[in-house]
C-alpha angles and dihedrals in degrees: 000000000000092000090052091051092049092052091049093052091050090052089064095074141026092195112108096181109133126228120203109231124172092326095314125101115226132171117249089252092053092049093047091049091050091051090047091051089052092048094047094037092229134097090210089091090063094056105032106061094183098047108138100238100189097036090056091043091240089130121039130162095278094047090046092054089048090051091049090052092047091051090050090051098042103032103023089239116142115201120172114219086234090060094051118104110203093214090058089058099038094112134022089250092054093043092053091047091051093049092048090049091050092048091050089051093050092052097053 
């Protein structure tokens, strides 16, 4: 089952860019999924890329703000809650894609 879960989490992102985190190198997608798991208090978000985050009440307004702050701290990405479109963060797959898009935009 662990191999299946690993392949699912890799399917979330095509972005291989590494992020240095506490001595370990992780891709942006892996780091975002880890932060999402911390915010939602479940590892399911790391292995189920199409999990409906808001429909299952895994993300609410407080958890979303916490996740935004964590991404600012860990990735240097500042996203205002006013700039967040709920549909773009409705699943782990969409959330990772949005964060990667924003990071690409901030590097150009």
